[in-house]
N, CA, C and O atoms as a GROMACS GRO file, in nm:
protein
  352
    1MET      N    1  -0.174  -1.561  -7.326
    1MET     CA    2  -0.253  -1.401  -7.324
    1MET      C    3  -0.311  -1.344  -7.448
    1MET      O    4  -0.307  -1.416  -7.548
    2SER      N    5  -0.349  -1.262  -7.454
    2SER     CA    6  -0.469  -1.240  -7.480
    2SER      C    7  -0.519  -1.051  -7.519
    2SER      O    8  -0.516  -0.973  -7.425
    3ASP      N    9  -0.548  -1.015  -7.616
    3ASP     CA   10  -0.577  -0.860  -7.594
    3ASP      C   11  -0.710  -0.856  -7.596
    3ASP      O   12  -0.776  -0.944  -7.652
    4GLN      N   13  -0.775  -0.729  -7.518
    4GLN     CA   14  -0.888  -0.700  -7.539
    4GLN      C   15  -0.919  -0.584  -7.620
    4GLN      O   16  -0.835  -0.523  -7.686
    5VAL      N   17  -1.016  -0.562  -7.616
    5VAL     CA   18  -1.052  -0.507  -7.647
    5VAL      C   19  -1.226  -0.369  -7.591
    5VAL      O   20  -1.327  -0.392  -7.657
    6ARG      N   21  -1.235  -0.286  -7.517
    6ARG     CA   22  -1.343  -0.210  -7.456
    6ARG      C   23  -1.382  -0.091  -7.491
    6ARG      O   24  -1.289  -0.010  -7.497
    7PHE      N   25  -1.548  -0.024  -7.533
    7PHE     CA   26  -1.558   0.094  -7.558
    7PHE      C   27  -1.580   0.117  -7.466
    7PHE      O   28  -1.639   0.022  -7.414
    8ASN      N   29  -1.562   0.241  -7.365
    8ASN     CA   30  -1.592   0.324  -7.267
    8ASN      C   31  -1.633   0.300  -7.165
    8ASN      O   32  -1.687   0.391  -7.103
    9ASP      N   33  -1.624   0.166  -7.105
    9ASP     CA   34  -1.646   0.102  -6.996
    9ASP      C   35  -1.517   0.004  -6.985
    9ASP      O   36  -1.498  -0.090  -7.062
   10PRO      N   37  -1.425   0.043  -6.868
   10PRO     CA   38  -1.261  -0.058  -6.879
   10PRO      C   39  -1.331  -0.187  -6.777
   10PRO      O   40  -1.267  -0.284  -6.738
   11ASN      N   41  -1.458  -0.164  -6.750
   11ASN     CA   42  -1.463  -0.276  -6.652
   11ASN      C   43  -1.640  -0.383  -6.699
   11ASN      O   44  -1.731  -0.447  -6.646
   12ALA      N   45  -1.599  -0.342  -6.811
   12ALA     CA   46  -1.748  -0.422  -6.889
   12ALA      C   47  -1.687  -0.560  -6.916
   12ALA      O   48  -1.588  -0.591  -6.982
   13GLU      N   49  -1.824  -0.674  -6.806
   13GLU     CA   50  -1.762  -0.794  -6.801
   13GLU      C   51  -1.734  -0.863  -6.912
   13GLU      O   52  -1.658  -0.956  -6.885
   14ARG      N   53  -1.756  -0.861  -7.002
   14ARG     CA   54  -1.709  -0.911  -7.161
   14ARG      C   55  -1.663  -0.786  -7.234
   14ARG      O   56  -1.715  -0.675  -7.222
   15PRO      N   57  -1.547  -0.818  -7.320
   15PRO     CA   58  -1.466  -0.742  -7.400
   15PRO      C   59  -1.558  -0.744  -7.534
   15PRO      O   60  -1.633  -0.833  -7.576
   16HIS      N   61  -1.523  -0.607  -7.591
   16HIS     CA   62  -1.626  -0.617  -7.758
   16HIS      C   63  -1.514  -0.708  -7.838
   16HIS      O   64  -1.561  -0.756  -7.942
   17PHE      N   65  -1.408  -0.734  -7.820
   17PHE     CA   66  -1.325  -0.812  -7.883
   17PHE      C   67  -1.180  -0.853  -7.818
   17PHE      O   68  -1.113  -0.777  -7.747
   18SER      N   69  -1.150  -0.962  -7.847
   18SER     CA   70  -1.051  -1.028  -7.781
   18SER      C   71  -0.946  -1.150  -7.916
   18SER      O   72  -1.002  -1.215  -8.004
   19THR      N   73  -0.820  -1.149  -7.897
   19THR     CA   74  -0.753  -1.174  -8.004
   19THR      C   75  -0.765  -1.345  -7.954
   19THR      O   76  -0.852  -1.397  -7.885
   20LYS      N   77  -0.676  -1.390  -8.001
   20LYS     CA   78  -0.640  -1.555  -7.964
   20LYS      C   79  -0.522  -1.523  -7.895
   20LYS      O   80  -0.479  -1.408  -7.904
   21LEU      N   81  -0.446  -1.630  -7.809
   21LEU     CA   82  -0.372  -1.615  -7.739
   21LEU      C   83  -0.239  -1.586  -7.820
   21LEU      O   84  -0.186  -1.663  -7.900
   22ILE      N   85  -0.194  -1.455  -7.784
   22ILE     CA   86  -0.064  -1.429  -7.821
   22ILE      C   87   0.028  -1.346  -7.723
   22ILE      O   88  -0.018  -1.307  -7.616
   23GLY      N   89   0.184  -1.313  -7.768
   23GLY     CA   90   0.266  -1.228  -7.684
   23GLY      C   91   0.343  -1.332  -7.619
   23GLY      O   92   0.376  -1.310  -7.502
   24ASN      N   93   0.375  -1.431  -7.668
   24ASN     CA   94   0.508  -1.493  -7.637
   24ASN      C   95   0.644  -1.458  -7.706
   24ASN      O   96   0.739  -1.531  -7.679
   25ASP      N   97   0.663  -1.353  -7.791
   25ASP     CA   98   0.752  -1.290  -7.834
   25ASP      C   99   0.804  -1.180  -7.786
   25ASP      O  100   0.810  -1.086  -7.865
   26ASN      N  101   0.831  -1.169  -7.712
   26ASN     CA  102   0.906  -1.107  -7.560
   26ASN      C  103   0.922  -0.911  -7.677
   26ASN      O  104   0.994  -0.823  -7.629
   27ALA      N  105   0.880  -0.896  -7.753
   27ALA     CA  106   0.873  -0.753  -7.849
   27ALA      C  107   0.880  -0.653  -7.752
   27ALA      O  108   0.932  -0.550  -7.794
   28ILE      N  109   0.835  -0.648  -7.609
   28ILE     CA  110   0.842  -0.513  -7.542
   28ILE      C  111   0.954  -0.496  -7.486
   28ILE      O  112   0.987  -0.379  -7.462
   29ALA      N  113   0.995  -0.545  -7.469
   29ALA     CA  114   1.118  -0.582  -7.398
   29ALA      C  115   1.205  -0.561  -7.510
   29ALA      O  116   1.315  -0.532  -7.465
   30ARG      N  117   1.206  -0.561  -7.632
   30ARG     CA  118   1.330  -0.594  -7.713
   30ARG      C  119   1.241  -0.460  -7.795
   30ARG      O  120   1.237  -0.461  -7.918
   31HIS      N  121   1.189  -0.374  -7.734
   31HIS     CA  122   1.143  -0.219  -7.838
   31HIS      C  123   1.089  -0.244  -7.938
   31HIS      O  124   1.091  -0.166  -8.034
   32GLY      N  125   1.020  -0.374  -7.939
   32GLY     CA  126   0.924  -0.433  -8.105
   32GLY      C  127   0.973  -0.432  -8.208
   32GLY      O  128   0.904  -0.396  -8.303
   33ILE      N  129   1.135  -0.476  -8.232
   33ILE     CA  130   1.197  -0.545  -8.293
   33ILE      C  131   1.195  -0.670  -8.383
   33ILE      O  132   1.214  -0.695  -8.502
   34HIS      N  133   1.160  -0.747  -8.252
   34HIS     CA  134   1.102  -0.927  -8.269
   34HIS      C  135   0.997  -0.902  -8.274
   34HIS      O  136   0.971  -0.995  -8.351
   35GLY      N  137   0.880  -0.843  -8.257
   35GLY     CA  138   0.732  -0.900  -8.228
   35GLY      C  139   0.701  -0.937  -8.377
   35GLY      O  140   0.777  -0.909  -8.470
   36LEU      N  141   0.564  -1.011  -8.393
   36LEU     CA  142   0.499  -1.046  -8.455
   36LEU      C  143   0.390  -0.956  -8.536
   36LEU      O  144   0.336  -0.867  -8.470
   37TYR      N  145   0.370  -0.963  -8.612
   37TYR     CA  146   0.292  -0.887  -8.689
   37TYR      C  147   0.140  -0.896  -8.711
   37TYR      O  148   0.106  -0.973  -8.800
   38SER      N  149   0.045  -0.831  -8.645
   38SER     CA  150  -0.084  -0.899  -8.647
   38SER      C  151  -0.166  -0.762  -8.704
   38SER      O  152  -0.136  -0.649  -8.664
   39LEU      N  153  -0.259  -0.782  -8.789
   39LEU     CA  154  -0.335  -0.696  -8.813
   39LEU      C  155  -0.535  -0.732  -8.760
   39LEU      O  156  -0.600  -0.832  -8.793
   40TYR      N  157  -0.578  -0.626  -8.683
   40TYR     CA  158  -0.739  -0.683  -8.627
   40TYR      C  159  -0.811  -0.585  -8.716
   40TYR      O  160  -0.777  -0.476  -8.761
   41SER      N  161  -0.917  -0.656  -8.727
   41SER     CA  162  -1.013  -0.509  -8.821
   41SER      C  163  -1.098  -0.549  -8.702
   41SER      O  164  -1.088  -0.666  -8.663
   42VAL      N  165  -1.183  -0.464  -8.636
   42VAL     CA  166  -1.316  -0.470  -8.543
   42VAL      C  167  -1.426  -0.416  -8.580
   42VAL      O  168  -1.409  -0.304  -8.629
   43GLY      N  169  -1.544  -0.455  -8.577
   43GLY     CA  170  -1.630  -0.387  -8.585
   43GLY      C  171  -1.728  -0.339  -8.504
   43GLY      O  172  -1.792  -0.420  -8.436
   44VAL      N  173  -1.748  -0.248  -8.498
   44VAL     CA  174  -1.779  -0.141  -8.406
   44VAL      C  175  -1.939  -0.100  -8.443
   44VAL      O  176  -1.953  -0.034  -8.546
   45ASP      N  177  -2.078  -0.139  -8.355
   45ASP     CA  178  -2.191  -0.135  -8.377
   45ASP      C  179  -2.220   0.024  -8.294
   45ASP      O  180  -2.149   0.058  -8.198
   46SER      N  181  -2.300   0.086  -8.331
   46SER     CA  182  -2.313   0.241  -8.307
   46SER      C  183  -2.370   0.256  -8.149
   46SER      O  184  -2.372   0.350  -8.068
   47ASP      N  185  -2.416   0.114  -8.147
   47ASP     CA  186  -2.460   0.132  -7.997
   47ASP      C  187  -2.350   0.116  -7.886
   47ASP      O  188  -2.352   0.139  -7.765
   48GLN      N  189  -2.278   0.080  -7.948
   48GLN     CA  190  -2.098   0.100  -7.851
   48GLN      C  191  -2.069   0.197  -7.830
   48GLN      O  192  -1.992   0.216  -7.737
   49LEU      N  193  -2.117   0.301  -7.906
   49LEU     CA  194  -2.044   0.444  -7.886
   49LEU      C  195  -2.172   0.558  -7.834
   49LEU      O  196  -2.293   0.538  -7.826
   50VAL      N  197  -2.100   0.670  -7.806
   50VAL     CA  198  -2.192   0.741  -7.770
   50VAL      C  199  -2.192   0.862  -7.780
   50VAL      O  200  -2.070   0.871  -7.795
   51LYS      N  201  -2.246   1.022  -7.786
   51LYS     CA  202  -2.238   1.115  -7.871
   51LYS      C  203  -2.119   1.173  -7.784
   51LYS      O  204  -2.102   1.177  -7.662
   52GLY      N  205  -2.052   1.210  -7.878
   52GLY     CA  206  -1.921   1.359  -7.760
   52GLY      C  207  -1.789   1.208  -7.790
   52GLY      O  208  -1.784   1.130  -7.885
   53GLU      N  209  -1.702   1.216  -7.672
   53GLU     CA  210  -1.615   1.171  -7.659
   53GLU      C  211  -1.631   0.994  -7.600
   53GLU      O  212  -1.700   0.938  -7.514
   54ASN      N  213  -1.536   0.954  -7.691
   54ASN     CA  214  -1.536   0.821  -7.698
   54ASN      C  215  -1.404   0.733  -7.644
   54ASN      O  216  -1.291   0.771  -7.677
   55ILE      N  217  -1.422   0.609  -7.556
   55ILE     CA  218  -1.289   0.589  -7.537
   55ILE      C  219  -1.296   0.457  -7.561
   55ILE      O  220  -1.396   0.387  -7.547
   56ILE      N  221  -1.126   0.405  -7.619
   56ILE     CA  222  -1.108   0.259  -7.625
   56ILE      C  223  -1.022   0.215  -7.526
   56ILE      O  224  -0.942   0.293  -7.475
   57TYR      N  225  -1.030   0.095  -7.492
   57TYR     CA  226  -0.960   0.067  -7.364
   57TYR      C  227  -0.911  -0.046  -7.446
   57TYR      O  228  -0.978  -0.114  -7.524
   58LEU      N  229  -0.774  -0.057  -7.417
   58LEU     CA  230  -0.711  -0.205  -7.508
   58LEU      C  231  -0.658  -0.233  -7.368
   58LEU      O  232  -0.625  -0.142  -7.293
   59THR      N  233  -0.649  -0.395  -7.327
   59THR     CA  234  -0.591  -0.453  -7.258
   59THR      C  235  -0.548  -0.588  -7.246
   59THR      O  236  -0.599  -0.662  -7.331
   60GLN      N  237  -0.457  -0.652  -7.152
   60GLN     CA  238  -0.388  -0.746  -7.139
   60GLN      C  239  -0.504  -0.842  -7.055
   60GLN      O  240  -0.542  -0.819  -6.941
   61SER      N  241  -0.542  -0.937  -7.126
   61SER     CA  242  -0.585  -1.065  -6.991
   61SER      C  243  -0.542  -1.134  -6.860
   61SER      O  244  -0.583  -1.180  -6.753
   62PHE      N  245  -0.382  -1.100  -6.974
   62PHE     CA  246  -0.328  -1.172  -6.815
   62PHE      C  247  -0.180  -1.084  -6.870
   62PHE      O  248  -0.119  -1.086  -6.976
   63ALA      N  249  -0.160  -1.008  -6.742
   63ALA     CA  250  -0.011  -0.975  -6.748
   63ALA      C  251   0.030  -0.928  -6.584
   63ALA      O  252  -0.036  -0.858  -6.507
   64GLU      N  253   0.176  -0.999  -6.561
   64GLU     CA  254   0.235  -0.982  -6.428
   64GLU      C  255   0.322  -0.932  -6.424
   64GLU      O  256   0.374  -0.945  -6.313
   65GLY      N  257   0.412  -0.838  -6.531
   65GLY     CA  258   0.527  -0.764  -6.518
   65GLY      C  259   0.537  -0.669  -6.618
   65GLY      O  260   0.475  -0.687  -6.723
   66PRO      N  261   0.608  -0.566  -6.600
   66PRO     CA  262   0.623  -0.478  -6.713
   66PRO      C  263   0.646  -0.530  -6.863
   66PRO      O  264   0.631  -0.453  -6.958
   67PHE      N  265   0.674  -0.628  -6.876
   67PHE     CA  266   0.703  -0.653  -7.033
   67PHE      C  267   0.592  -0.712  -7.085
   67PHE      O  268   0.605  -0.753  -7.200
   68MET      N  269   0.455  -0.733  -7.018
   68MET     CA  270   0.348  -0.769  -7.059
   68MET      C  271   0.236  -0.686  -7.092
   68MET      O  272   0.156  -0.664  -7.001
   69GLY      N  273   0.213  -0.628  -7.226
   69GLY     CA  274   0.133  -0.482  -7.220
   69GLY      C  275   0.113  -0.557  -7.384
   69GLY      O  276   0.154  -0.650  -7.453
   70VAL      N  277   0.024  -0.442  -7.385
   70VAL     CA  278  -0.045  -0.409  -7.536
   70VAL      C  279   0.023  -0.308  -7.631
   70VAL      O  280  -0.002  -0.189  -7.609
   71MET      N  281   0.099  -0.335  -7.722
   71MET     CA  282   0.162  -0.261  -7.865
   71MET      C  283   0.114  -0.251  -7.985
   71MET      O  284   0.081  -0.350  -8.051
   72TYR      N  285   0.107  -0.114  -8.033
   72TYR     CA  286   0.017  -0.112  -8.161
   72TYR      C  287   0.137  -0.016  -8.168
   72TYR      O  288   0.219   0.025  -8.085
   73ASP      N  289   0.109   0.009  -8.337
   73ASP     CA  290   0.122   0.102  -8.417
   73ASP      C  291   0.031   0.261  -8.447
   73ASP      O  292   0.048   0.380  -8.418
   74TYR      N  293  -0.061   0.187  -8.515
   74TYR     CA  294  -0.169   0.285  -8.478
   74TYR      C  295  -0.302   0.221  -8.474
   74TYR      O  296  -0.322   0.100  -8.491
   75ILE      N  297  -0.428   0.349  -8.441
   75ILE     CA  298  -0.526   0.279  -8.443
   75ILE      C  299  -0.623   0.344  -8.550
   75ILE      O  300  -0.650   0.462  -8.527
   76ARG      N  301  -0.673   0.297  -8.648
   76ARG     CA  302  -0.753   0.415  -8.767
   76ARG      C  303  -0.936   0.354  -8.700
   76ARG      O  304  -0.978   0.242  -8.670
   77LEU      N  305  -0.980   0.445  -8.701
   77LEU     CA  306  -1.150   0.464  -8.697
   77LEU      C  307  -1.200   0.522  -8.855
   77LEU      O  308  -1.161   0.624  -8.913
   78GLU      N  309  -1.295   0.424  -8.896
   78GLU     CA  310  -1.378   0.429  -8.981
   78GLU      C  311  -1.488   0.466  -8.983
   78GLU      O  312  -1.530   0.467  -8.867
   79SER      N  313  -1.583   0.508  -9.074
   79SER     CA  314  -1.690   0.479  -9.085
   79SER      C  315  -1.789   0.512  -9.250
   79SER      O  316  -1.764   0.618  -9.308
   80PRO      N  317  -1.855   0.453  -9.287
   80PRO     CA  318  -1.862   0.452  -9.394
   80PRO      C  319  -1.959   0.544  -9.410
   80PRO      O  320  -2.045   0.553  -9.322
   81PRO      N  321  -1.964   0.640  -9.541
   81PRO     CA  322  -2.078   0.751  -9.560
   81PRO      C  323  -2.224   0.763  -9.542
   81PRO      O  324  -2.291   0.666  -9.577
   82THR      N  325  -2.289   0.875  -9.488
   82THR     CA  326  -2.362   0.827  -9.470
   82THR      C  327  -2.457   0.880  -9.596
   82THR      O  328  -2.388   0.924  -9.688
   83ALA      N  329  -2.598   0.884  -9.619
   83ALA     CA  330  -2.673   0.960  -9.694
   83ALA      C  331  -2.623   1.134  -9.671
   83ALA      O  332  -2.613   1.204  -9.772
   84THR      N  333  -2.603   1.172  -9.579
   84THR     CA  334  -2.644   1.350  -9.556
   84THR      C  335  -2.490   1.359  -9.546
   84THR      O  336  -2.446   1.470  -9.517
   85GLU      N  337  -2.418   1.275  -9.563
   85GLU     CA  338  -2.268   1.307  -9.582
   85GLU      C  339  -2.215   1.309  -9.789
   85GLU      O  340  -2.253   1.243  -9.886
   86PRO      N  341  -2.120   1.418  -9.772
   86PRO     CA  342  -2.131   1.456  -9.951
   86PRO      C  343  -2.026   1.346  -9.961
   86PRO      O  344  -1.963   1.306  -9.863
   87CYS      N  345  -2.007   1.292 -10.107
   87CYS     CA  346  -1.862   1.220 -10.156
   87CYS      C  347  -1.795   1.310 -10.266
   87CYS      O  348  -1.819   1.366 -10.374
   88ALA      N  349  -1.675   1.285 -10.151
   88ALA     CA  350  -1.584   1.325 -10.251
   88ALA      C  351  -1.511   1.274 -10.405
   88ALA      O  352  -1.429   1.346 -10.462
   0.00000   0.00000   0.00000
């Protein structure tokens, strides 16, 4: 199984980002205590986003039951400062 990331279109033919095959640790059934930690950084081009509200879709490429899904601690969105933003 792989997790997939899409922006603003849950039915986009190709995901913006896909993980390698993961998910055989049964972490969801065990409330996360036996899961393997992974960190992914996903670069997002500005043409993937729209002005106003944007939606991030996290999906499994293959899931047949309630214990197959996407589990995460947090999602952090960052942007480099632009020339018009004051530096702190």
